[in-house]
C-alpha positions in Angstrom: 122.9 141.8 110.6 123.8 138.4 109.8 126.0 136.4 107.4 126.1 133.0 105.9 129.1 130.9 106.3 129.1 128.7 103.3 132.4 126.8 104.7 130.3 125.9 107.8 127.4 123.8 106.4 125.7 127.2 105.0 125.2 128.2 108.7 123.7 131.7 109.4 125.5 133.6 112.2 124.8 136.9 113.7 127.6 139.4 113.6 127.9 138.7 117.4 128.7 135.1 116.5 125.5 133.4 117.5 124.2 130.7 115.0 120.6 131.3 114.4 119.7 129.5 111.1 121.0 127.5 108.2 120.2 126.9 104.5 118.8 123.7 103.2 118.8 124.1 99.4 116.9 127.3 99.1 115.1 126.8 102.4 116.0 128.8 105.7 115.5 126.8 108.8 116.2 127.8 112.4 118.2 125.3 114.8 114.6 124.8 116.5 113.3 123.2 113.2 111.3 126.2 112.2 111.1 127.1 108.7 111.8 130.7 108.3 111.7 131.4 104.6 113.7 131.1 101.3 117.0 132.4 100.2 116.7 133.0 96.2 118.8 135.2 94.0 120.6 136.8 96.9 117.3 137.7 98.6 115.8 136.3 101.9 111.9 136.0 101.4 109.5 135.6 104.4 106.2 133.4 104.2 104.2 136.5 103.1 106.3 137.0 99.9 108.4 140.3 101.3 111.9 140.8 101.2 113.4 140.3 104.7 117.2 140.7 103.7 119.7 141.0 100.9 123.3 140.2 100.1 125.6 143.1 99.5 125.3 142.6 95.7 121.4 142.7 95.8 121.0 145.3 98.3 118.8 148.1 96.7 120.9 150.9 98.4 124.6 151.6 99.1 126.1 149.3 101.9 128.6 151.3 103.8 130.9 148.7 105.3 131.1 145.6 107.3 131.6 145.8 111.0 134.0 143.2 112.7 132.6 139.7 113.1 132.9 138.2 116.5 134.1 134.7 117.3 131.5 132.0 116.4 129.7 130.4 119.2 129.1 126.7 119.2 126.1 125.4 116.9 123.3 123.6 118.6 121.9 120.5 117.2 119.4 120.9 114.4 115.7 120.1 115.4 113.5 118.1 113.2 112.5 120.3 110.1 108.8 121.4 109.9 107.3 121.0 106.5 108.0 124.3 104.4 104.9 126.0 103.3 104.0 126.7 99.7 106.1 129.8 98.5 103.7 132.9 98.1 104.0 135.2 95.3 107.1 137.4 95.6 106.2 141.1 96.4 108.0 144.3 95.9 107.8 145.1 99.6 110.1 144.7 102.6 109.2 142.7 105.5 108.1 144.4 108.7 110.3 142.3 110.7 114.1 143.5 110.8 116.3 140.7 109.6 118.1 140.0 112.8 114.8 139.7 114.5 113.5 137.4 111.5 116.4 135.1 111.7 116.5 134.9 115.5 113.0 133.2 115.3 115.1 130.1 114.5 117.3 130.2 117.7 117.0 127.3 119.9 
């Protein structure tokens, strides 16, 4: 699980406190500069048009509870952003990659 800290430059952290990515408008970039996907209408979309994650409000099933968040680690410097690909058509299928693994692709 990950969360977006809107008070910290829209940084995306794991529940363990590791910064893995950030939002730049609706684009999701890893600190390594890799474009990971898009965040639109409370849903994380991957490069194939699949849903990779949700906000609690947009989750299609009941969310039990939020676990305790660990202290945040220091954020690495942001690398040069690669160009974002064209966004594909949005599909009604789920991404095959779990959200934590999806976001961890952006770790330095």
